[in-house]
Every structure is written in C-alpha cells, then in structure tokens.
N, C-alpha and C positions, 0 to 999 in steps of 0.2 A: 833258625835264629835263636840264640839263647835268651833267657830272661835278662841277663846282664846287658847283652848287646841291644835288646829291644828297648831298654829304657832310653827315653829321650827327654830333653829338658821340657818341663811344663811350659805352658804358654806364659808370656810376660805377665799377664794378669794372673796373680797367684791367689787372690782372695777366693775362698771357697763359696759356692752358692749358699751354703748353710750360714756362713758368717755374713754374707751379703743380706740374706733374708732377715737375720737378727738385727742388723744395723738399720734396715728399713722400717721394721716394726717398732723399734725403740722401746719406749715404756708402755706400749699398748699391745701386748702379746695376743689379745683376742679382739683387737679393734677392727675397723672397717678395712675391707680389701677391695681394690678396684674390680670391676666386673671381669676383666680379663687377667686379673692377677697383677701383682706388683712387677715392675720392670726388672729384667735381667741386667747384670752388670754391662756397662759399655764395652763393646767389642765382642760380645757373645756371638758366636757364629750362627747364621740362620739355620733353621731346621732343614736338613737335607731332603731332597726329593729324588726319587729314582724311578722313573717311568719304566714300565715293562718288567719290573722285578716281581716274580711270582711269589706266592706265599711259601711254597716249598723251597725256592731258592733262598729266600730270606732266612728261613729256619735253618738251612744248611750252613749259611754263612755265620749266623749267630752261634750255632752249636760249635762250629770249628774254631771260632775266635775266643769263646769264653770258657769252654769246658776245662781246659788245662789250668788256667790261672785260678779258677775257683777251687781247685784242689790244693793250692799252695797253702801251707800252714802259716806263712808270714803274710798277714793282711796288708801291710804297707807295700811290700814288694808286689803282691798280687794286684793291688789297686793301681800302682804305677803302670803295670803292663796293660791292665784293662783300660786305663786312660788312653793309651796310644792306640789300642785296637778299636776302641769305640770311635775314634776319629775316622778310621778307615771303613767302618760299617755305614756305608752310604744308604740310609733308608730312613723313613720317618721315625721319630722317637716312639710313637705309639706302636709301630710294628716291632721295633727293637725291644720294647718292654713286654709285648705279648709273647715273643719267643723266649725271652729271658725267663719269664715267669714259668714257662713249661720245661725248662732245661732239666734233664735228669742230673741229680747231684749225688756223688758218691760220698762226700764228706759235708754234711749239712752244717756242722759247727764251723768248719773252715769257711764255708760260703757265707755264713751269718757274720763272721768277723770281717770278711772282705766287704760285705754289703754295708756294714756300719762305717767302715773306713771310707767307702765311696760316698755315702750320703753326707758324711761330716766334713770331708776334705775335697770332694769332687769339685772341679772348676768348670765343667761343661755339662750341659743338659744331658747329653748322651751318656756320660759316665754316671751322673747322678741317677739317671733313669734306670740304668742297670742295677744300681744299689736298691732303689725303691722297689723295682720289680721283684728282686730277691726277698725283700722284707714282706711282700704280700704273703709269702709262704712261711718265712722264717722270723718275722718280727716278734718282738716281746715288749712288755710294757715300757721298758727303758727307752724304746725307740720312739715313743709317742711325741715327746717335745720336738725332736728333730723333724719328724714327719709333718707335724703341725706347722712348723716354720717354713719348710720347703714347699708345702702345699699352697702357700700364699704367693709363690712366684709364678709368673706367666708360663704356661705349658706344663706345669707339674701338679696342678690341683687334682685332676682326676686320678692320676697314679697314686698320689699321696693319700687320697681318701680311700682308695681300694686297700692300701696297706693299713690304714687306720681302722677300717671296718671291724676286723676281729679283735682289735685292741681297745678301741674307745669309740663306740657308736656315735655318741653325741658330737665328738670332735670331727668325725668323718662326715656326719650330716651337715654340720655348720660349714665345713669346707665345700661340700657339694653345692649347697645353696648359694654360697658366695661366688662360686665359679659359674653356676648355671643360671642364676637369676639375673639375666641380662637386662630385663626391664626394670629391675630395682623394686619389684612389688614386695619382696620379702625383707628388704633392708631394715625397716622398723622392727621386725621380729628378731633378726640377728643382732641388732643393736641392743634390744631388750634382754636377750639371752646372755649377751656378753656382760651385762651388769650383774648377773646372778640374782636378780630380784624376781621372785616367782610371781608376784602380783603384776609387775610390769610385763613379764612374759605372757601371763594370762590375758592381759588387756590387748597386747599386740596380736595374740592369736585370734581373739574375738573380733579384731578389726580387719582380718583378712577378707577380701572380697570372695564371694562364693562363685568363682569363675575359674575356668581352666588355666588361665594365665597365672593365677596365684596358687591353685590347688594341684597342679600337675606334679609337684614334688611332695605329695601328701606324706609319704613314708618318712622322708627326710625332715619334714616339718615336725612330725610327731616325735622323731628321735631327737632332734635338736632341742625341742622345747621340753623334753621329758614329759610327754603327755600322760603316761601312766602315773608318774609322781604327782602331777597336778590333780589327777582324778582321785588319787588316794588322799590327798590333802583336802580336797573339796568334793566329796563323793556325791553331794546333792546339788551341785551347781548346775542349774538347768541350762544356762548358756554354754557352759563347757561341755555338757553332755550332748547338746545339739551339734556342736562343732566336732565332737568325737565321732558322732554318726556320719557326718559329712566326710571326715578324713578316712574312716574305715571303708566307707562305700567307694570313695575314690581309689583307695589302695586295691580294692577288689575288682577294679575295672578290667575286664578281660581284653579290652582293646590295647592294653599295654603290651610291649614286647615280652615282658614277663610280669604277671600280676604282682604288684609290690607287697601285697598282703602276705605272700609266701616268704618274704625276706624280713618282715617286721617281727622281731623276736618277741615282743610283749603282746602280740596280736590276741591270743586267747584271753589273757588277763584283761585287756582293754575291752574286748567283747563282753566279758563277764561284768565288768564295771558298768558298762553302758546299759545292758539289759537289766541288771539288778536294780538300777535306779531310774529306769526309763519312765516310770510313773511320775517322776518329777517334771517331765516335759509337759507344758500346757497342751491340751488336746486340740491343737490347731491342725488344720489340714496338712500344712507343710511338715509338721512333726510326725503325723501318722504316716505320710508318704515316705519320709526319711526312714522311719523304723521298718516299714514294709520293705523298702529297698534293702536294708540290712538283712532282713529275714530271707529275702530271695538269695542274697549272697551266701547265707548260712545253709540254705537248702540245696542249691544247685550250682553255686559259683565256686571260684577258686578257694574261698574260705573253708570249704569242706575238706580240703587237703591238709589243713593244719593238724598237728598231732594232738587231737582231742582225746581226753579220757573217755572211756566207754560210756555212752549215754549222755555225755555232757552237752554236746551240740543239740541233741534232741530236746534236752531240758531247756535250753535257751529258746528254741523255737516254740516250745509249749508255753513258756512264760510270755513271749510276745503274742501268741495266739490268744491267751487269756486277757492280755492288755487290750486287744482289739475287740473283744467280745462286746457286741452291741454297738460297735462304732463303724459299721459298714453300711452306708446309705445305698440306695438303689443306683443303678447306672444312670449316668447323665448323658442322654443322647446328643451326639454331635460335639461334645466338649472333650477334646483329647486329654487335657490336663486334669480336669475335674473328674473325668470318668476313669482315670488310671487306677485309683485306689479300689473302687468296687470291682473293677474287672480282674484285679490281681489279688484281692483280699485273701482268698483261700488257697492260692497256688502253693505257697511254701509249706502249708500245714495239711494238705490233703493226703499226703502219704506218711506213713510211719516207718520206722526202722525194724518193725516186727514182721511176723510172717505174712501179714495181709498185704504187704507191698509186693508188686510184681518185681521180678528180677531185673527188669529193665524199664526205663521210663523216659518219655520225651517231654521236656518242659520248654515251651516257647515263652521266652522271658523278655518283656519290655521293661528293662531294668529299673527305670525311674521315671517319675512324672515329668521331669525336666529334660529328658533325653528321648530322641526318636529311634535310638538303637534297639533293634530287636534281634535276638539270636536264638537258635535252636540248641538247647542243652540236652544232651543224651547221658543218662545215668545208668550204670550197671552196678547192681548191689549198692546203690546210693552214692556211688563215686562218679563225678562228672568226667567223662572220658576226654573231652578236648583239653581242659587245663591239665589233666593228669598225664596225657600222652604227648601233648604238643606245647601248649602254654605260650604261643607266640601271637595269638589273636583269638577272637571269639568264634563260636560255631556259626556256620552260614545261616542266613535268614531263612525263615520257614518257606518263603516262596521258592527257594532253591531245593530244599530237602523234603517239603511236604506237598506243596501244590504240584510239584512235578512228579510225585510218586517215587522219588529217588530212594526212600528208605524201605519201600516194599520189597519183600523177598520173592522174586520170581523164579521160574524154573531154571533160568540160566544165571550163572554168577555175574555180578555187575560191580565194577569199581565205582565208588562214590566219594566225592570230595566232601569232607565234613567241616573243614575249616581252612583258612589261609592266613598267613602272617598279616598283621595289620598294615605293614608297609606294602607288600604285594607278594605274590607267590614267587615271582622271578627273583626277588631280593632274598627273602628268608624262608621260603618254602610253604608247603601246605600239607594237610593231613588227609590221607586217603585210606579207605578200607574196601575190601571186597565182600559183598553180601551175597550169601548163597543159602539155598534151602537144602537140608540134608535130612530126609525122612521127616520125622516129627520135630526137628529142630531147625532153627535158623542160626547160621554160623557167620561170625564176623572174623575174618582173618586176612592174610595178605596185606598187612599194614604197610603203608608207605609214607615216609615223611615224619614218622614219630621221632621225638627227641629221646635219646637214651637207648636202653636195650630194646630189642624188637618185642613188641607186646605179644602176649599169648593170644590164641584164638578165644573168642567169646562165644558161648553157646547159649541160646535162649529157647525156651519152649515155643514152638511155632504158633500155637493157638494164642498164647499170651502175647507174643510178639505182634501178631496180626491185629489183635484187639487193641493194643496200645497205639499202633500206627493209625488205625481207623479213628480212635478217639482223638488223637492229636490233629489229624487232618480235619475233623469236624469242629474242633474247638477254635473259634475265631475271636476269643475274648481279648486277645492282644492287639487286635486290629482297630484302627480309628478310620473315620470316613475317607480321608484322602488316600490312605493305604488300601482300603477296600476297593476304591475306584481303580487304583493301579493294578491290584490283583485281578479284577474283572476285565480290565483292558488286556492284560497279559494273557488271561485265559481265552478271551475272544480271538486274539491274534494266533494263539496256538491252534485253535480250532479252525480258523479261517486265514491261513497264511497268504492267500491271494490278495487280502485287503492291502497289504503293503507291497507284496510281490509285484503287483501291477505297476507300481511306481519305481520298481527296481530298488526297493528299500527292504531292510531286514531289521526287526527289533533287536536292539543291542542291550538295552537295560531299561526297566520300567520300575519306578518306585516313588519315593517322596523325597523332597529336598531336605538335607540335613539341617539347615538353618531355618527352613520354613516348612515344617512337617505337614502343614495343611495344604501344600501344593503338590499335586501329582505331576511327575516328570516322566516323559516318554523320550528315550534316546533311540534314534534310528540311524542306521548306516546305509549310505547310498554307494553302490558299486555298479556303475554303468556297464551294460553289456557291450556297448560300442563306444569306448572313451575316445576323446579327441586324439589324433595321432601324436605319439610321443609321450602320452600320459598313461596313468594307471592308478591303482590304489582305490581308496574310498574317501568319502566325505561324511561328516557326522552332523546330525541335526537334533535339536532339542525342542520338544513341544511341552510347554508348561500349562497346566490346567489348575488355576487357583480354585479352592473350595468355594462353591456358591451356595452352600447349605442344602443343595438338592440331594436326594437319595443317591448313594454311590451307584446303584444299579442303573438308574436313569442317566447319570452322568457318563458312565462307561458306555452305555448303549448309544448316547449321542456322539461320543468320540468315535466309536466304531462306524456309525453311519457317515460321519464326515469323511472318514478314510475311504468310503465307497466311491465318493465323487470328487474329492479334492486331493490334489497332490500335496503332501506335507512339505515338500521343498518350497512351496509357495507361501506357507504361513508359519512354519516352524523356524526357529533361529539357527543359523549356520554356526557350528561350533568348531570347525577346523577339519583337518585331514590332510590328504596329500596336497602339497602346495602347488605343484604344476597343474594338477587336475582342477583345483579350485580356481587358479588364474585363467585357465582355458575356458572355464564355464562362467566366469564373471563373478565369482564369490570372493569377497575380501576377507582377509584373516580377521577374526573377531578380536576385540580388545580383551586383554586379560582382566578378569573381574575378581580373581582371588576367591571365587565361590568355593565353599566347603564341599566335601564329598556328599553324595546323596546316599540314602539307605532305604 
C-alpha cells in the first residue's frame, strides 16, 4: 500500500490533543491538574488491550509499522500515515511508547520533525504517544511548552515527564507530582511552586509531613521546589537544612527500585550545602540521628556512586565526624530508637580511603532510628557492590548472609544471593555471586542477575577476607532486643530441627514486624505427611512474641521450650495457605489486615 493510498480521513473530531489541553488550562498554564489528569476530548477511543501479546511480538509490530514513515522528509505526510497505523497497533499505549522510544532511527532530524507534527496535531492518544516517545530521545527546548500542556491530559503525564526530564527538570518534576500524588499530600506544595514565590515554596516544603506517603517522591519534590536554589539563598536556615537531610536520606533509600539519589543532578552540591552548615542544626537527638543517617549513606549507600571529586566525599564524612565529637552517649539498653545513635556512631567513620582500609568490608547498616530495615552492605575498594551492580533493592539482612555463614569461603564454590528486588525476585530479579577459595585468595565471580555488563571477578586476600567476615559476624551493634530474640530462636531451630519437625512444621521466616519492630515474629509452614484425600499443599502460621523487657536469651529459650511440648498450630495464628487443605482441616481464611512486611 502506498503512502497516498494509506491516507484516510481523520476522525470527525479534528481538534488536536494539544489544542484541547490548551483550551482546558486556559489562563492558568501551571495551575492545578486533577489527580488523574484533565479529561480527553469526548469520543476519544478507550486504551486498547491485547491479552497474550508478547513483548517481542509488540516490538516487531511497532517496528514494522513506524520505521518507514519516520524516514519520510515530509512531516505532515509522515504524521498522517502514522495516525492510521497507530489505530491498527492494538496494544496498551505504554507498550507502544516503550517500543517507539527504542526504535533505530536512520534519519533523526526527519523523525524529530514528525514527532513535533504528531504532538502538535495528533488527535488520538496513540498517535501523540508515538510523538512523545520520540521526543524522549530527540526533544529540544522548543518542545517544552507542548510537552507541559500534553502532560496535563489523562494518560499522557508519565510519558510527557520522561520527555521533559532532559529539557526542564522542574517542569518534569511538577508533572510527576501532579500525576502520582493521588492522596493530594503535595498539592499545597505544587500550588506554592506555581506562584513563583520562593518564601511560599519554602513554607510549603517545611509543612510536609515526615511520612512515606508524602516523602516517597523526595527527588521530584527537591527538583520541583529548586531545593538547591533555596539553600543558596538561605544557607543557614536550620529548618530548611533539616528538611534537606530528610529528602537526601529518602532519596538514598536502597529499597527503591532505583535509588533516586543517583538521578538527582544537584545531589553533590546539596550534600555539600548540608554538611557545610550542619552546625546550624540544634544539637537535638533527632538532628544527630538524621545527620548520622546521611553519613551512613555517604559511607556505604548509593550516594557513594555519585561522581565525587577525589577526596571530597571523605572530607564530608570527616566534617560530620568532627561535628559528632563528644556527642555520643553510651548505649541505652532495651531502647531501640534511643540506642540507635550510640550503636552506629562510629560505623561510617571507622574506615578511611587510605591504605589502612581492607580491600573489602562488610557493613551491617540499620539505616535510621525511625526504620527497622537492616541490610548487609558489602564494599570492595570503598564501592558498595549491591547498588553498583544491581540497584533494585537492598542487600539481604545479616541473618541471611552472616548468621548462616553464607559469606564464608569454604573449600567448595558456593552460589550466594546478595540481594533481591524490593518487589520480589520473581518480578525484577536478584543478585547472585559464586564465592570460592583459590589458594591465598577468595574469588567472587559467576555473577548472576547483575544489571548492565557482566561484572569482573573480584579477588580478595584470603586472610583479610576471613578476618572481615569474622568481625562482621561478631558485631551485633545493629541488633535490638526483639531482633536478638528472633536471631536466637532461628539459631535454636537450626540446631534442633526436631522441635518443629515433630509437629510437621518448618520455619519459614523469623524476624521482627516492620510496623512494630519490638515484636518478634515466627512464621511456620505446615505440610502434613498424610493430608486429607484430595488435598495437598501447605498452611502457614504466625507466632507473635511482643517484647516483655526480658533478656533476649531468656525469651528465646522460653519460646524453644514451649515448642518442645506445645503444637504451634494450637496457639499461633493461621495465616492462609492451600484453600482445600485449610477447609478440610477446619481452618477459616484469615481476614486481610493490610499488615506491612516484616524484616
């Protein structure tokens, strides 16, 4: 079919989505946008769905349909053809954009002209999506106004923000916040930013609740509000400095699919501004804990991977170390929050980047006083391996890597999981390495699950390696009483598997509750050896042990003694499993509680 034959009349509704967006926003180009975007024109076709279409099949269809028109030097003609072909590409708009953005382009200038024609005259979301996807790669400053307008329409916000990111970070950030802030927590901030009043923006920033529901867009908040500009105008503003620490620490959270700090362009300058004036913060416990959390990020978190000038990150850590001098009280027994600072006070400063640092290091990091998340961070030559090679989630807890002896280098090679994606391994993968001893060296190679090029083998002096593993296994400064109880119960069950085996139970997970870290939680799986006819599978039980202020060793011993005589199925809570098996044994499906994950 020729281009001329392929032209068909456009739909009866001829208003472009761009003109429609301009008409809706009227005289308020940066005003409020509904949570799900402004409505599309009446009669817009629904987003297509095509079940069973594989990723590769979609890529093939998009490539076949779009490649030739994008080479046409006439953007009007090319756009007309693409309008018709876009209607026939029956797939979600997100899939269409993803494959369009990856198309090989033989004539980028022709593709750029066509992309502009589509974004300015396109009458369907599919056609405009093709144009926006091309501008993610080919956009220039003159495209910003169009992208800002289109981004206000339902279904186009995420794509438009991706195209705006390399052109106007603040506009992209505002668009992301307006699209994703479904609870409206950040509306006062975006309203203040739209006024252009720096003082109003500062006030709105300082009014943000220090909670995940408001801070989960930390990078976009900092970009939209021009945090660096505010700091330069008010370098000694203690409240602004405290907020800066909170935003930086949230951006460096390794539980994110990709730590936001790595995409925050002014990150180094903002760290510099914070540390330079950190002495302006009142010496309150919450400020000391916040600055120590930032120091931990600079020592072993994703912030290490920023493009630091030689020695500059070390200088920031030294400055924080001096600030803390004389400010470290003794440990507070039994108090998880109050004891966090003294337990972690020296961790980010104990090693230097000079020759007295071992080539590899294990840092067990309880990242902040307000979180119960604990991860094992492994550094080689000062570089944290998990964010450098994986970046989809934190290192596994020390119970998995240290208590189990997984990091020890034995006579036989052994594959070890170091981290998994925060969503789950089945969704976005996990990072594995094979540890083997080779003469007087320990070798890490056979990487599996790394993002990007295959990592090289890492070789460590065996004596230094063994010493560092032994030191890390002995260091329990990261552990609080309920977690110590969990570790001791887990160790007791490893040594005495018959305690649960006699009840046809197996330990599934033992730790502390995410929202209630002072409660020890034991998860057990019940797999009957002789299930009722026609049934199978397993059932799951949860045994919760709130902290009663007793010594962890005594509490763990009491729990193990109870398992000697009492079947946990009689006192633990049923938490689900195979439905037919549960019904046959008289267990009712538990109500959904929305409980957060444990750690």
